Each structure stands twice: as structure tokens, then as C-alpha cells.
C-alpha positions in Angstrom: -37.7 24.4 9.2 -35.0 25.9 7.2 -32.9 26.3 10.4 -33.0 22.6 10.7 -31.7 21.9 7.1 -29.0 24.4 7.6 -27.9 22.6 11.1 -28.5 19.1 9.3 -26.1 20.3 6.3 -23.6 21.5 9.0 -23.7 18.2 10.8 -23.1 16.4 7.5 -20.2 18.5 6.6 -18.6 18.0 10.3 -18.7 14.2 9.8 -17.6 14.1 6.5 -14.7 16.3 7.1 -13.7 14.2 10.4 -14.0 11.0 8.2 -11.4 12.5 5.8 -9.3 13.6 8.6 -9.5 10.4 10.6 -8.6 8.7 7.1 -5.7 11.1 6.4 -4.5 10.3 10.0 -4.5 6.6 9.6 -2.9 6.5 6.4 0.3 8.7 7.8 0.6 6.6 10.9 1.1 3.4 8.5 4.6 2.1 8.4 6.5 3.8 5.5 9.8 4.8 3.8 10.9 7.9 2.2 10.3 8.3 -1.5 13.9 9.2 -1.8 17.0 7.2 -0.8 18.8 3.9 -1.0 21.5 3.5 -3.5 22.9 6.1 -5.8 22.0 4.9 -8.9 21.8 6.1 -12.4 19.4 4.0 -14.8 16.3 4.2 -16.8 14.4 1.0 -17.9 12.1 1.1 -21.1 8.9 2.5 -20.5 7.3 2.9 -23.8 7.3 6.7 -23.7 3.8 6.8 -22.4 1.7 6.6 -19.5 -1.5 4.5 -19.2 -3.8 6.6 -17.8 -6.7 5.1 -15.5 -9.1 7.8 -16.8 -8.5 7.3 -20.3 -12.2 7.4 -21.8 -11.3 4.0 -23.8 -11.4 2.2 -20.3 -12.4 4.5 -17.5 -16.2 3.4 -16.9 -15.2 -0.3 -17.0 -15.8 -2.1 -13.9 -13.0 -2.6 -11.7 -12.9 -6.6 -11.0 -16.2 -7.8 -9.2 -16.1 -4.3 -7.1 -18.4 -1.2 -7.2 -15.6 0.9 -8.6 -14.2 1.6 -12.0 -10.9 1.5 -13.7 -11.5 5.5 -13.8 -12.1 5.9 -10.2 -9.7 3.2 -8.5 -7.7 1.6 -11.4 -4.1 2.8 -10.7 -3.0 -0.6 -9.7 -4.3 -2.0 -12.6 -3.0 0.5 -15.0 0.5 0.5 -13.2 0.6 -3.2 -13.9 -0.4 -2.9 -17.4 2.3 -0.7 -17.8 5.1 -3.0 -16.4 3.2 -5.9 -18.8 4.1 -3.7 -21.4 7.6 -2.8 -20.6 8.2 -6.4 -20.0 6.9 -7.6 -23.7 3.4 -8.2 -22.6 1.2 -5.7 -24.5 -1.8 -5.2 -22.5 -3.7 -2.3 -21.8 -5.6 -1.6 -18.4 -9.0 -2.7 -19.9 -7.3 -6.0 -21.3 -5.5 -6.8 -18.2 -8.9 -6.0 -16.3 -10.6 -8.6 -18.3 -8.0 -11.2 -17.8 -7.8 -10.6 -14.2 -11.3 -11.2 -14.1 -11.3 -14.4 -15.8 -8.4 -15.7 -13.6 -10.2 -14.8 -10.3 -7.3 -12.3 -9.9 -9.8 -9.9 -7.7 -10.8 -10.0 -4.1 -14.1 -8.4 -3.9 -13.0 -5.1 -2.9 -11.0 -4.7 -6.4 -7.7 -5.4 -4.9 -5.4 -7.5 -7.2 -4.7 -11.1 -6.5 -0.7 -11.2 -6.9 -0.2 -15.0 -7.8 -2.5 -14.4 -10.9 -0.2 -12.3 -12.8 1.5 -15.6 -14.2 -2.0 -16.9 -15.3 -2.7 -13.6 -17.3 0.5 -13.3 -19.0 0.9 -17.0 -20.2 3.5 -17.4 -17.3 5.8 -14.9 -18.9 5.8 -12.6 -16.0 5.1 -12.9 -12.1 4.6 -10.4 -9.1 6.4 -10.3 -6.2 4.9 -9.6 -2.4 7.0 -7.7 -0.2 5.7 -7.2 3.6 7.4 -3.9 3.9 8.5 -0.9 1.6 12.2 -1.4 1.1 14.4 1.1 -0.9 16.9 -2.2 -1.2 13.9 -4.1 -2.6 13.2 -1.3 -5.3 16.8 -0.7 -6.1 17.3 -4.6 -6.5 14.5 -4.9 -8.7 15.6 -1.8 -10.8 19.2 -3.3 -11.5 17.6 -6.4 -12.5 15.3 -4.6 -15.0 12.2 -5.4 -13.1 9.5 -2.7 -12.1 8.7 -1.7 -8.8 4.9 -0.5 -8.0 4.6 1.4 -5.1 1.7 2.9 -2.9 1.3 6.0 -1.2 -1.7 7.9 -0.3 -3.3 11.1 -1.9 -4.9 13.9 0.1 -7.5 12.5 2.2 -6.2 9.2 2.9 -7.0 7.8 -0.5 -4.3 5.0 -1.4 -2.6 5.5 -5.0 -0.2 3.2 -7.0 2.3 4.1 -9.5 5.0 2.7 -11.2 8.9 3.1 -11.1 10.9 3.2 -14.6 14.1 4.4 -13.3 16.4 6.2 -10.7 18.6 9.4 -10.8 20.7 9.6 -7.8 18.6 8.9 -4.7 15.4 10.1 -6.6 13.2 7.1 -8.1 11.2 8.2 -11.5 7.9 7.3 -11.8 5.0 7.1 -14.3 1.7 7.7 -12.4 -1.8 6.7 -13.9 -3.1 10.0 -13.0 -0.8 12.2 -14.6 -0.1 12.5 -18.3 3.6 13.6 -18.0 5.4 13.2 -21.1 8.2 11.9 -19.3 8.6 9.9 -15.9 8.3 12.4 -13.1 10.7 12.1 -9.5 8.4 10.1 -7.2 9.2 12.9 -4.3 7.2 15.4 -6.6 4.2 13.1 -5.9 4.7 12.1 -2.5 7.2 12.4 0.5 6.2 8.4 1.6 5.5 5.0 0.4 3.9 2.3 2.2 3.9 -0.9 -0.3 6.2 -2.1 -2.8 5.5 -5.2 -5.2 7.8 -6.1 -8.3 6.4 -6.8 -11.4 9.4 -9.1 -13.5 10.1 -11.6 -16.2 9.6 -15.2 -15.1 12.9 -17.1 -14.6 
């Protein structure tokens, strides 16, 4: 009996490892660009001097939209958008942004943000740009215009993650990551070698 239990456990471990491997391979096969590149720029946008951490105890246990996740487990994008909102003059914590998006039907069932809901939850002060492919050109142009790119990359195991870009030094983008409590922005290349998606949060013209 004990032998079967051990074999069952080994099978579960093997299956779990296989799933992680396949997910990681899929993530790495998706279209991507390097985390460094584009124009040689030297600029820093206002970033409030702090990071909105998704695991902050003030909101970590809050349900993310109508999904089964929480801000603590899956709230990197909401936390990154909240940072961009604050930097652009609309003071919102991840908790407040999450609640506003819920009321504005700003989430898909799996917890993904509906980008055209951003004006609704910021009193039309801000807007979000969706770009079909990651691009250094898009990121550089946004920074030069005082807008904030939000970029997606993958953590170990193929888990997607988002952070906000707040400046650039040469070819190195500077980021605030909602999983890291760094006192200053860090180089994006320290977080990931590749990025897979770019959205831009900016003031409404």
C-alpha cells in the first residue's frame, strides 16, 4: 500500500514538473523583444519614490476583479497601473483601483484588465494604449512624452508578470516591480531578459 502511495506521489510530482516545463517553453516561444535597446536616452519620470506592492497587507487578500485570484497573488498589473495613475496625478492605491474597475466592468472573468475602462475609473483624466506587439520605439516615445509604459514578462515557471517603466539610462529601462520593495527603480534587465507586451498609461489629451 505504501509503495502505491509513493508511486502516486512520484507521478504527481512528474506531472507537475512537466506542466511547469511546458508552460515555461510556451512563454519563451511567444514573440518578445530584449529588455534593453531602443534609443540612447537619459531621463527619469516622477515615480513617487515608492512601489505599490501587490502583497501589501492593506490589499493583498482582496479579490482581483471577479476572478479566483487576489491582488496579492495576481495583482501585479493592477498595482503597476495604480503606480502610473499616481505618477500622473490620479492618486489611487491598488485596492481603490481594483474596486473602481469592478464597478466599471473593467475586468474579464480571469482577472485581466479591460483597457478602455481606464478613462472611466480616472474621471477621463487618463487613458491606456494597447499595442499589439512589444516595441522599444513605443516605450521610448511614451517616456519622452511623459507617459508610463507597463510591460509584461514571465517569471520562473511561465507565470506572466507586469511592472511599470519610469525612466531610462542609455539603453537600460528603469522599472518599479510590484513584487520588489526596492527604494529606487531597478534596471529592467535585472528582472528579465525579454518583454512580451507593452501598454502605455498617459494623460488624456
